[in-house]
N, C-alpha and C positions, 0 to 999 in steps of 0.2 A: 504494500500500500504506500503510495507516494505521500510525502509530507511537505507542506508549504508553510511559510511564515504568515502570521496574521497580517492582513493588508494586501496580500497578493491577489491579483485577478487570475483565477484559475480557469484555463481554457479546457472545457470538456467537449467530447465529440461522440457521435454515434454514426454507424453505417447501417443502412437498411438494404437487405438483399431479397431477391425474388424467390430464392430457395437457399439451402445451406451454402455458405460461401466456400470458395476454394481454400485449401486444397482438397477438402473432403467432399465438396459438392460442386455443382455447376451453376450456382446462382449468380446473377448479375446485380449490380447496384440498381436500386429502384426507389422512387419516391412514394412514401405513404400518402394517402389522401389528406390526412391531417397529422400533425405532430406536435407534441408538447414536452416540456421538461419541468420537473418539480424536484425539490430537494429538501432533505431534513438536515438541519444544522444544529449546533449547540443551543441556539436561541429559538428553535422551533421549526415548523414547516413553512416552506416558501413555494409559491407558484400556484397555478401553472403559468409557465412562460412559453413564448414561441421562439424556438431556436432559429439561428440563421442558416439558410441553405447555402452551402459552399459550392456544391455541384450535385449531380444526380445521386441521390441516396446518401449524401454526406452532409451532416448538420453539426453545428457547433453552438456553444453558449459560454459566456464568461461569467463565472460566479465570483462576486466581490466578497472577500473574506474579512474586510475591515472590521465589521461588527462582531467577529467570532474570536473570543479570547483563547480558545483552544478546544480540542476535541475532534470529533470526526464529522464529515459531511457525506451523506449518501444521496446520490442523485439518480433520477430515473427518466429515461427517454421513452416516450410512448408513441408508437405509430399506429394508425388505424386505417381502415379501408383497403386500398390497393396493396398495402404491405402492413399487416397486423403483427406487431412485435413490441416487446418490452425489453429494455436493457437497463440493468442496474450496475452501479459501480460506486466506489467511495475513495476518499482521501482524508488525511489527517491535517489538522491545523495546529501549528506550534505557536504559542503565545509570543508576542513581541517583547523582548527584554527591555526595551526603551520606553 
């Protein structure tokens, strides 16, 4: 699990595939009909937010950790419609010593 200092803008991303991705599958990147991102941080739940579409099937969002004194953040991308999928991941926040 990655660790970031309090105050960092953490770039999170998700990839959406039409079938299991390579190397085990033959899926290609595809866009969900709708997509959202939410996260749980030390100060509670946040979202839903609309991530930025970078290219077909690739979405990003920056989580601002300024208000988080420490702990972990768990985020969830949710795609619906043409590509129904949920992806979870997390990272840690280390408090700022200054």
